[in-house]
Structures are given as structure tokens and as C-alpha cells.
Backbone bond lengths (Angstrom), bond angles and torsions (degrees), N, CA, C in turn:
res aa  C-N    CA-C-N  psi(-1)  N-CA   C-N-CA  omega(-1)  CA-C   N-CA-C  phi
1 X - - - 1.426 - - 1.486 112.89 -
2 X 1.376 117.32 -43.11 1.504 119.80 174.57 1.572 110.97 -51.79
3 X 1.309 110.64 -50.80 1.450 117.44 -176.04 1.637 110.57 -62.13
4 X 1.285 114.53 -41.38 1.466 118.03 178.03 1.486 113.19 -60.95
5 X 1.318 118.09 -46.71 1.440 122.59 176.29 1.522 110.68 -60.46
6 X 1.342 115.58 -44.25 1.468 119.79 -175.00 1.559 108.13 -67.36
7 X 1.276 118.11 -37.98 1.501 123.85 174.27 1.420 111.49 -59.24
8 X 1.363 119.99 -47.95 1.420 124.31 -176.95 1.562 109.21 -67.82
9 X 1.264 124.50 -34.39 1.330 126.29 173.32 1.451 119.30 -70.03
10 X 1.405 110.28 -38.79 1.532 120.28 176.05 1.506 112.87 -60.40
11 X 1.397 114.30 -41.54 1.522 121.85 -174.39 1.560 108.95 -101.89
12 X 1.347 117.73 8.50 1.502 123.91 176.23 1.559 108.22 45.26
13 X 1.264 112.97 57.35 1.514 120.69 178.06 1.534 110.12 -75.12
14 X 1.386 114.64 -24.82 1.487 116.49 177.14 1.507 109.20 -134.89
15 X 1.317 112.80 164.20 1.460 118.32 172.97 1.530 109.31 -69.61
16 X 1.402 112.82 150.11 1.492 115.83 -178.78 1.542 112.48 -54.03
17 X 1.400 118.29 -31.80 1.380 119.74 179.97 1.512 116.53 -70.34
18 X 1.409 112.56 -20.97 1.450 121.18 -177.22 1.525 111.81 -88.35
19 X 1.372 116.20 -17.01 1.440 116.26 -171.84 1.568 110.79 -80.68
20 X 1.363 109.15 147.79 1.494 115.53 177.97 1.538 105.16 -127.17
21 X 1.284 115.05 163.52 1.457 120.34 -179.34 1.569 111.51 -84.11
22 X 1.282 115.49 163.64 1.475 116.03 177.66 1.560 116.42 -61.81
23 X 1.309 114.18 -29.90 1.493 114.34 -179.72 1.503 107.92 -66.92
24 X 1.358 121.15 -39.40 1.401 122.59 177.14 1.505 110.51 -61.63
25 X 1.291 120.75 -43.06 1.463 120.33 173.95 1.547 115.51 -57.17
26 X 1.356 113.44 -43.15 1.453 116.83 178.01 1.526 109.16 -62.92
27 X 1.324 118.51 -41.83 1.470 122.03 175.27 1.525 114.13 -56.24
28 X 1.312 113.54 -42.68 1.508 121.07 176.74 1.500 112.44 -62.74
29 X 1.373 112.59 -38.98 1.489 116.05 -177.84 1.560 107.48 -66.32
30 X 1.327 115.25 -44.98 1.502 119.15 -176.06 1.477 108.88 -65.46
31 X 1.351 116.80 -29.30 1.460 118.91 -175.31 1.596 109.66 -91.64
32 X 1.307 115.18 6.90 1.502 120.33 178.81 1.481 112.50 62.83
33 X 1.347 118.20 33.46 1.409 124.52 -178.54 1.554 112.70 -94.95
34 X 1.374 114.61 -5.08 1.447 120.63 -179.54 1.467 105.29 -125.44
35 X 1.425 114.99 153.46 1.496 114.68 175.26 1.512 113.48 -76.67
36 X 1.250 119.31 56.75 1.539 125.64 178.02 1.572 105.95 -139.51
37 X 1.315 114.24 151.55 1.437 123.59 170.97 1.527 106.89 -103.84
38 X 1.317 115.98 156.51 1.432 120.07 175.82 1.550 111.05 -59.07
39 X 1.236 115.30 -35.54 1.500 117.93 179.66 1.540 114.79 -72.42
40 X 1.412 113.54 -8.58 1.407 113.55 173.67 1.519 117.58 -85.75
41 X 1.297 111.49 -6.78 1.418 121.41 -176.79 1.609 110.30 -78.27
42 X 1.294 117.64 137.16 1.547 117.21 174.87 1.475 113.82 -51.54
43 X 1.292 118.05 148.19 1.369 126.40 -177.71 1.502 108.42 -67.24
44 X 1.423 118.85 116.34 1.434 122.72 -176.34 1.489 114.39 -98.23
45 X 1.345 111.80 2.89 1.519 110.91 -175.24 1.500 111.36 -77.54
46 X 1.237 118.72 138.00 1.424 125.25 177.92 1.573 108.23 -85.06
47 X 1.279 117.53 120.32 1.460 120.62 179.06 1.538 106.96 -87.56
48 X 1.362 116.47 139.35 1.461 121.69 178.89 1.584 99.01 -84.71
49 X 1.299 111.80 140.45 1.462 121.95 179.69 1.514 110.57 -109.05
50 X 1.329 114.21 122.14 1.555 113.67 -178.14 1.420 106.55 -86.26
51 X 1.343 116.36 123.72 1.475 123.03 177.08 1.572 110.72 -105.46
52 X 1.268 111.12 67.47 1.499 114.48 174.89 1.573 109.49 -76.52
53 X 1.239 118.16 170.17 1.444 122.94 -172.65 1.505 106.06 -64.71
54 X 1.334 119.33 134.91 1.429 124.17 177.09 1.512 110.65 -60.61
55 X 1.404 115.73 139.33 1.411 118.69 167.68 1.481 116.15 -71.56
56 X 1.281 115.19 155.65 1.431 114.48 177.10 1.571 109.01 -75.47
57 X 1.340 113.25 150.81 1.442 117.09 178.77 1.509 111.90 -54.33
58 X 1.383 117.03 121.89 1.415 117.83 166.90 1.534 116.36 -86.76
59 X 1.341 114.23 -18.70 1.423 120.03 172.40 1.539 108.99 -128.19
60 X 1.351 114.97 145.81 1.451 117.52 179.71 1.488 109.29 -116.95
61 X 1.452 112.61 92.22 1.450 116.59 178.60 1.380 120.30 -88.31
62 X 1.477 112.42 -19.81 1.426 119.98 -178.47 1.505 107.66 173.86
63 X 1.259 119.62 -157.49 1.409 125.04 -174.95 1.539 114.28 -68.02
64 X 1.259 114.85 140.76 1.507 121.18 -178.47 1.443 107.81 -74.97
65 X 1.333 115.23 155.46 1.466 125.55 175.84 1.616 110.97 -62.72
66 X 1.337 109.66 -23.40 1.476 117.91 -179.84 1.448 110.56 -65.19
67 X 1.425 120.39 -21.54 1.415 124.76 -179.71 1.564 112.06 -100.57
68 X 1.398 115.04 6.93 1.416 116.23 -178.74 1.525 109.75 -74.10
69 X 1.329 122.51 143.45 1.504 122.74 175.57 1.440 108.52 -58.06
70 X 1.349 113.13 145.56 1.486 119.35 -173.82 1.491 109.42 -67.12
71 X 1.313 118.88 -29.01 1.470 122.72 -176.49 1.573 109.75 -63.20
72 X 1.359 118.48 -24.17 1.413 123.49 -176.78 1.610 107.17 -67.18
73 X 1.265 120.25 -30.44 1.436 120.12 -178.33 1.491 116.32 -97.10
74 X 1.324 121.28 -1.39 1.448 127.11 -168.45 1.650 106.27 -90.95
75 X 1.325 117.91 -20.98 1.455 117.25 -179.75 1.565 114.52 65.40
76 X 1.392 111.03 32.23 1.547 117.06 -177.53 1.529 108.91 -105.29
77 X 1.326 116.60 -10.71 1.541 118.03 178.78 1.521 106.09 -144.07
78 X 1.284 108.03 154.66 1.589 114.29 -178.27 1.596 107.16 -83.84
79 X 1.332 111.24 163.07 1.462 118.02 173.45 1.579 114.24 106.49
80 X 1.314 114.56 7.64 1.472 118.11 -177.54 1.544 105.01 -117.11
81 X 1.328 115.69 121.24 1.558 120.05 -171.41 1.465 110.04 -124.23
82 X 1.398 112.08 156.91 1.472 119.92 171.26 1.511 106.91 -114.07
83 X 1.295 117.17 145.41 1.532 118.63 176.52 1.466 112.35 -127.21
84 X 1.351 113.08 145.50 1.524 118.95 177.98 1.470 109.24 -154.37
85 X 1.281 120.87 172.62 1.424 126.72 -179.07 1.503 106.72 -118.54
86 X 1.431 115.04 128.23 1.488 124.38 173.29 1.521 106.21 -95.01
87 X 1.377 116.52 116.93 1.433 117.55 -174.38 1.488 108.17 -111.35
88 X 1.336 122.08 142.76 1.414 127.31 175.35 1.478 110.07 -82.74
89 X 1.341 115.51 -76.29 1.455 120.91 176.83 1.502 106.29 -97.44
90 X 1.335 116.93 139.37 1.400 127.05 -169.67 1.469 114.23 -59.85
91 X 1.327 118.81 -25.05 1.399 118.93 -179.03 1.527 114.79 -58.47
92 X 1.299 114.14 -32.78 1.505 119.26 177.89 1.584 115.88 69.33
93 X 1.468 108.86 12.82 1.451 109.72 178.06 1.493 114.66 -90.17
94 X 1.315 113.84 6.97 1.414 118.44 -179.55 1.562 108.51 -124.54
95 X 1.276 119.26 -176.53 1.477 120.29 -175.60 1.536 110.94 -54.88
96 X 1.393 114.61 146.16 1.387 124.14 173.89 1.520 109.88 -136.26
97 X 1.322 121.30 174.08 1.423 120.54 -179.96 1.559 107.87 -120.03
98 X 1.327 116.19 120.00 1.420 125.12 176.19 1.525 104.55 -80.97
99 X 1.276 118.15 121.80 1.562 120.39 177.48 1.487 107.13 -111.19
100 X 1.318 113.49 134.35 1.481 123.63 173.74 1.518 107.81 -122.27
101 X 1.370 118.93 120.23 1.368 125.91 -175.48 1.530 109.99 -117.65
102 X 1.412 113.47 122.51 1.492 118.99 -179.29 1.538 105.48 -80.56
103 X 1.292 117.66 131.84 1.454 117.29 -164.51 1.505 114.28 -79.21
104 X 1.385 119.00 -31.81 1.424 119.06 173.61 1.483 119.24 -76.33
105 X 1.332 116.11 -48.05 1.393 122.23 178.04 1.567 115.32 -80.70
106 X 1.252 118.16 -16.48 1.411 129.39 -172.96 1.587 111.87 53.78
107 X 1.279 115.25 29.40 1.470 124.39 173.86 1.517 107.28 -74.46
108 X 1.379 114.36 126.64 1.534 118.26 179.65 1.530 108.33 -103.39
109 X 1.314 110.79 134.28 1.443 121.00 174.69 1.536 110.53 -114.27
110 X 1.308 120.63 97.05 1.475 120.48 -178.23 1.488 112.19 -97.49
111 X 1.335 116.16 139.95 1.439 122.97 -176.98 1.556 108.14 -127.07
112 X 1.265 114.06 119.78 1.510 117.63 179.47 1.539 107.15 -79.40
113 X 1.319 120.82 118.62 1.488 124.61 179.30 1.429 108.53 -118.44
114 X 1.399 111.99 155.58 1.536 119.03 -167.21 1.489 114.23 -67.55
115 X 1.362 119.26 -26.30 1.471 121.07 176.48 1.488 109.25 -162.29
116 X 1.314 113.14 175.28 1.547 119.99 -176.81 1.560 107.83 -88.51
117 X 1.266 119.09 65.28 1.445 125.28 -178.37 1.525 111.36 -125.00
118 X 1.319 116.39 156.25 1.459 118.56 178.99 1.575 108.80 -70.01
119 X 1.258 115.83 -30.14 1.523 122.35 174.31 1.548 108.98 -57.00
120 X 1.357 116.37 -52.63 1.395 118.12 -176.83 1.504 113.67 -65.80
121 X 1.329 115.68 -37.73 1.528 120.95 179.55 1.585 101.92 -61.62
122 X 1.338 118.14 -51.00 1.519 116.65 -174.84 1.535 112.48 -62.34
123 X 1.343 119.34 -32.51 1.392 125.76 175.04 1.616 109.32 -56.34
124 X 1.290 111.48 -49.20 1.498 119.91 177.00 1.570 111.72 -59.86
125 X 1.322 116.76 -41.14 1.434 119.64 -177.99 1.597 107.02 -70.09
126 X 1.245 118.47 -36.67 1.500 119.21 178.71 1.477 109.51 -63.46
127 X 1.415 113.92 -38.09 1.482 114.46 176.08 1.485 114.93 -60.40
128 X 1.371 111.07 -40.87 1.536 114.38 176.43 1.557 116.48 -61.17
129 X 1.414 107.85 -34.21 1.453 113.48 178.76 1.472 110.50 -65.80
130 X 1.364 113.66 -41.47 1.513 117.17 -179.51 1.551 110.93 -66.96
131 X 1.298 116.53 -25.88 1.430 119.28 -177.84 1.525 111.89 -81.39
132 X 1.319 116.17 -40.30 1.534 121.12 -175.96 1.444 111.56 -98.97
133 X 1.341 122.82 -13.21 1.459 124.17 177.14 1.504 109.15 54.66
134 X 1.375 110.89 -137.61 1.470 118.78 -178.36 1.440 117.23 -63.54
135 X 1.374 116.37 -15.16 1.551 118.76 175.26 1.460 113.34 -83.19
136 X 1.355 120.47 -0.27 1.471 120.59 -176.02 1.544 112.96 -52.09
137 X 1.308 114.45 -45.62 1.500 119.00 -173.62 1.598 108.56 -76.27
138 X 1.311 119.83 -6.63 1.444 120.05 177.68 1.539 108.00 -94.08
139 X 1.380 113.36 -37.62 1.451 117.81 178.93 1.580 108.32 -73.77
140 X 1.347 113.86 -44.43 1.463 121.66 -178.18 1.622 110.19 -108.53
141 X 1.313 119.77 75.41 1.329 121.87 178.02 1.560 112.27 -63.65
142 X 1.339 115.41 -47.87 1.479 123.35 174.63 1.473 111.77 -133.97
143 X 1.308 116.75 149.12 1.423 121.53 168.21 1.509 108.95 -132.67
144 X 1.413 113.46 131.64 1.441 117.00 -177.12 1.573 106.86 -117.81
145 X 1.354 112.89 123.17 1.427 118.52 179.37 1.571 112.95 -123.91
146 X 1.344 116.37 175.64 1.438 121.03 178.93 1.619 109.14 -88.91
147 X 1.315 112.03 -176.04 1.454 116.02 178.19 1.519 116.03 -93.44
148 X 1.284 119.04 22.29 1.445 126.12 175.73 1.558 108.78 -60.16
149 X 1.316 111.78 147.99 1.523 114.40 -178.99 1.506 113.64 -62.82
150 X 1.388 117.20 -20.22 1.447 119.18 179.95 1.518 111.74 -69.50
151 X 1.342 118.83 -13.64 1.402 121.54 178.58 1.434 115.63 -107.49
152 X 1.366 115.49 15.81 1.461 124.80 -173.36 1.572 111.46 -61.80
153 X 1.268 117.23 -28.88 1.499 120.49 179.95 1.530 113.84 -107.84
154 X 1.286 118.50 11.01 1.481 121.42 -179.24 1.453 119.17 -63.19
155 X 1.360 114.40 -24.95 1.428 119.81 -178.97 1.510 111.20 -65.98
156 X 1.403 113.99 -15.38 1.534 115.56 179.14 1.599 108.50 -70.73
157 X 1.298 115.27 -16.41 1.544 113.90 175.90 1.510 112.62 -62.80
158 X 1.329 115.40 -20.68 1.440 118.34 179.92 1.573 113.58 -61.87
159 X 1.316 112.78 -18.58 1.475 118.13 178.29 1.524 108.46 -64.29
160 X 1.391 118.01 -20.25 1.472 121.81 -177.32 1.455 110.22 -98.12
161 X 1.430 119.41 11.51 1.426 126.03 -178.19 1.535 118.86 74.19
162 X 1.302 113.91 16.67 1.454 123.10 171.82 1.578 108.54 -101.11
163 X 1.284 114.56 125.39 1.482 120.79 -173.38 1.497 105.91 -83.67
164 X 1.371 116.45 136.67 1.510 120.15 -177.55 1.521 107.72 -124.95
165 X 1.305 114.92 131.51 1.508 118.16 -179.43 1.539 109.19 -129.14
166 X 1.305 115.08 154.58 1.440 124.33 -175.69 1.514 110.91 -117.74
167 X 1.375 111.60 125.19 1.494 120.80 178.03 1.553 110.15 -64.45
168 X 1.257 118.52 158.88 1.459 123.00 175.25 1.562 107.58 -70.15
169 X 1.300 117.21 148.61 1.508 122.07 178.30 1.608 108.50 -60.30
170 X 1.336 113.26 143.30 1.463 119.67 176.43 1.536 114.81 57.26
171 X 1.301 119.01 31.10 1.454 126.10 172.40 1.516 115.38 -125.08
172 X 1.332 113.26 71.06 1.434 120.54 -174.08 1.591 110.96 -63.29
173 X 1.402 117.47 -22.62 1.408 115.54 179.17 1.566 112.79 -73.42
174 X 1.294 116.70 -6.18 1.521 114.76 175.67 1.443 113.31 -80.27
175 X 1.415 117.60 -8.42 1.445 121.69 170.43 1.550 106.25 -136.81
176 X 1.389 109.90 56.01 1.457 114.02 -172.57 1.582 113.16 -70.41
177 X 1.282 113.85 -29.62 1.482 117.60 -178.70 1.551 109.75 -61.17
178 X 1.316 116.19 -49.52 1.372 122.18 -179.47 1.534 114.01 -64.26
179 X 1.356 112.67 -37.74 1.394 115.37 178.81 1.483 113.70 -68.26
180 X 1.276 117.60 -34.56 1.499 120.68 175.40 1.556 111.25 -68.37
181 X 1.298 115.20 -40.08 1.396 122.63 -179.95 1.531 111.10 -62.50
182 X 1.351 113.81 -44.15 1.481 121.33 179.05 1.481 108.39 -62.60
183 X 1.370 121.94 -29.65 1.395 123.83 176.52 1.511 111.87 -63.44
184 X 1.380 117.10 -34.50 1.475 123.04 -179.06 1.552 104.91 -77.39
185 X 1.381 114.79 -33.97 1.549 116.74 179.26 1.510 113.06 -63.57
186 X 1.308 112.66 -31.73 1.487 121.49 178.61 1.523 114.29 -55.68
187 X 1.298 116.52 -27.39 1.509 120.07 177.26 1.562 110.31 -60.47
188 X 1.339 112.96 -23.24 1.506 116.26 -178.35 1.515 110.16 -103.43
189 X 1.313 113.81 -25.90 1.503 120.21 -174.20 1.471 107.20 -130.27
190 X 1.307 121.17 81.57 1.546 122.59 -176.98 1.431 112.02 -64.83
191 X 1.463 116.66 150.93 1.448 117.69 171.79 1.511 111.37 -61.16
192 X 1.267 111.15 148.21 1.448 117.78 174.71 1.510 113.68 84.09
193 X 1.365 118.83 -7.95 1.430 122.25 176.42 1.540 109.20 -98.36
194 X 1.216 120.28 133.30 1.523 123.56 -176.80 1.477 109.26 -64.27
195 X 1.305 109.63 130.44 1.455 118.75 176.46 1.602 109.68 -71.84
196 X 1.305 114.06 -18.90 1.485 114.68 -178.42 1.463 113.80 -69.12
197 X 1.323 118.83 -16.59 1.495 118.33 177.20 1.503 110.54 -82.07
198 X 1.407 121.57 -3.54 1.412 120.54 177.16 1.558 108.64 -106.78
199 X 1.348 111.30 143.28 1.531 116.71 179.47 1.472 108.81 -89.94
200 X 1.315 112.20 171.61 1.490 116.94 174.36 1.468 112.01 -61.35
201 X 1.360 118.34 -35.05 1.488 120.02 175.93 1.578 110.57 -62.70
202 X 1.280 116.95 -39.53 1.481 118.61 176.37 1.578 107.17 -57.90
203 X 1.271 116.64 -48.53 1.501 120.37 -176.48 1.512 109.03 -57.35
204 X 1.345 116.73 -51.33 1.467 126.51 -179.52 1.531 110.37 -56.04
205 X 1.370 117.35 -46.96 1.411 123.92 -173.90 1.585 106.21 -64.89
206 X 1.277 120.23 -40.96 1.507 123.17 179.95 1.506 110.02 -64.02
207 X 1.389 114.71 -43.26 1.438 121.94 -179.66 1.643 108.86 -62.47
208 X 1.286 110.30 -45.86 1.576 113.46 178.99 1.448 110.78 -59.25
209 X 1.296 118.68 -39.61 1.524 120.48 178.09 1.544 111.46 -58.86
210 X 1.368 112.60 -50.74 1.400 117.68 -173.74 1.517 109.18 -69.06
211 X 1.258 118.37 -42.66 1.470 124.63 -178.60 1.504 110.04 -65.62
212 X 1.281 117.71 -22.79 1.466 126.45 179.65 1.535 114.35 -84.56
213 X 1.269 115.65 -9.30 1.527 118.33 -179.48 1.486 112.12 -85.46
214 X 1.391 114.65 127.78 1.468 114.76 175.43 1.499 113.51 -67.05
215 X 1.338 114.90 142.43 1.477 119.03 179.77 1.547 108.93 -117.11
216 X 1.371 113.68 135.07 1.373 120.15 179.17 1.519 111.05 -59.11
217 X 1.307 117.33 -42.69 1.494 123.77 179.75 1.448 109.40 -63.74
218 X 1.306 122.16 -15.45 1.484 120.79 179.44 1.568 110.10 -108.36
219 X 1.278 112.49 27.72 1.446 116.60 178.14 1.475 111.59 68.87
220 X 1.256 115.23 29.81 1.539 125.68 178.34 1.576 108.64 64.85
221 X 1.211 118.26 22.63 1.414 124.20 167.56 1.562 110.56 -88.82
222 X 1.301 114.86 171.52 1.442 117.57 178.43 1.552 110.10 -105.24
223 X 1.422 116.83 152.95 1.479 117.64 174.69 1.545 111.19 -55.54
224 X 1.372 116.81 -37.21 1.394 119.18 -177.84 1.524 114.76 -63.33
225 X 1.374 113.95 -39.18 1.475 117.69 174.88 1.457 113.16 -61.91
226 X 1.284 119.29 -46.67 1.520 122.09 -178.03 1.440 109.91 -71.33
227 X 1.362 120.26 -39.55 1.378 118.26 176.92 1.570 116.93 -62.64
228 X 1.288 114.92 -39.67 1.435 117.88 178.16 1.588 109.30 -66.02
229 X 1.238 119.60 -35.43 1.473 122.34 176.99 1.543 107.92 -63.96
230 X 1.301 116.23 -45.56 1.501 124.23 -178.35 1.580 109.81 -57.76
231 X 1.348 110.82 -51.26 1.501 117.42 -177.48 1.567 111.85 -67.12
232 X 1.359 115.65 -33.76 1.415 118.41 179.83 1.583 106.26 -64.20
233 X 1.291 117.18 -43.85 1.498 120.96 -179.08 1.507 112.53 -63.12
234 X 1.392 113.36 -33.45 1.513 115.54 176.86 1.492 114.18 -68.26
235 X 1.282 110.71 -48.68 1.543 116.71 -176.88 1.474 114.22 -75.58
236 X 1.340 117.05 -13.56 1.472 119.73 176.84 1.526 113.87 -77.52
237 X 1.333 115.08 -17.28 1.456 118.99 -178.72 1.527 109.70 -80.42
């Protein structure tokens, strides 16, 4: 609600006399005065993150997140991404969604892939290379993923001048932004429900809705707005 109010003020969608605060909107929802239910509102609970000591790498797929340039975690420049896989059924033998989240703009790029394998992930990365061409390493300066087997071959992306780093095992906070965003994504693709029943259009539609939501942390702008400006600057060079 805060982000929605901020977005409306930023873009002057209403006259000042017509604007209300987010608290008023919440009160209206609780009073059933808006066509929304309380359950329709984004989850506002802050989850505590356990920061226990990182486990040593059990698998060595590539460079450790410990070697990642500090700027990649500061959210002060675009081009630094976190990757993860959203799984429907735990077997992972059917379609899954590879999610890539740009850390500064919080723009999500989801890719429906045929299964949870390193080959399927690399097929998706090759598709991105075809889309962005020589600009790939400017759009994707770094990508940080976990140590799941589906990312076993991801270090090969470094051949295209994009740096790839691997988080420590059992340290979800090292890719906390993507973890939180995947929680929002679950509203469209619940756990235990086969991803195979969703089309690529379904995946893109869900991403468009999330990328079109104004975020308070982004100055009440949307990830889509910021991402479009970033890509425009890349391709203008």
C-alpha cells in the first residue's frame, strides 16, 4: 500500500485533495470498502533470517561468493543478478522456472525450462546470449547462484565475460533478494503444483505483474521502469 500511494504521488495520478494515505487504504480494505480482500494484499511480515556460519563448499562448481566484487552486493549499480530455480514438484524431473533477479532494479527475468538440470539451465543462458548478443556482459556483469546441481555448468557463462559466483551451501541469506521475490512468485506458482501445467505466457504474465508493482525501496517506482532505463542506456552505447 505504501508503494502504491508513493507511486500515485510520484506520477501525479490524482489531485492532492484526492490522495489518501496507505493507512486509510488499509482501513478501507478491512472495512470492505474496496474491491480487495485482506488476503489479496502482499505479505508484509518481515522474516527473520538466520545467519549461521556458512558451511564449507561441498561442491566446487566455480568461484565462491566470497570472491565476488563488493559492488555486486551494494545495489548501487545495475548488472548484478541472483539466480534460483522455482520448483513445482520436488522431483524436478519436469519443467521448472529459472528466475534471475537484478539486484538494483529488482526486475525479475523468469525462464521456463524443461527440467531441473544443468543442461536446461545452460540452454536458457544460451537463449539470453542470443537475445543480448555482445551486450550480455554489460547487462549481466555478475550472476550469483547456489550450489544446486542445476547450476553445475553455470561457470561456463564466464566465457562470455559475465562473472559467475556460487553462494555457500545452506546460506539462503546470501541471495536473500531472490528468495524474497520467489516468495511473491509463489502466489502464481504454488509449491507442489506442477510447473508443467503453466505455459511460457503464464510465466511472463506473472513476471509482468510483479515487475509492474511500485516498490517503496525503489522510490515508489517499478522494477520495469528502472530496468527499461538501464537497458536503454546499455543499448545506446
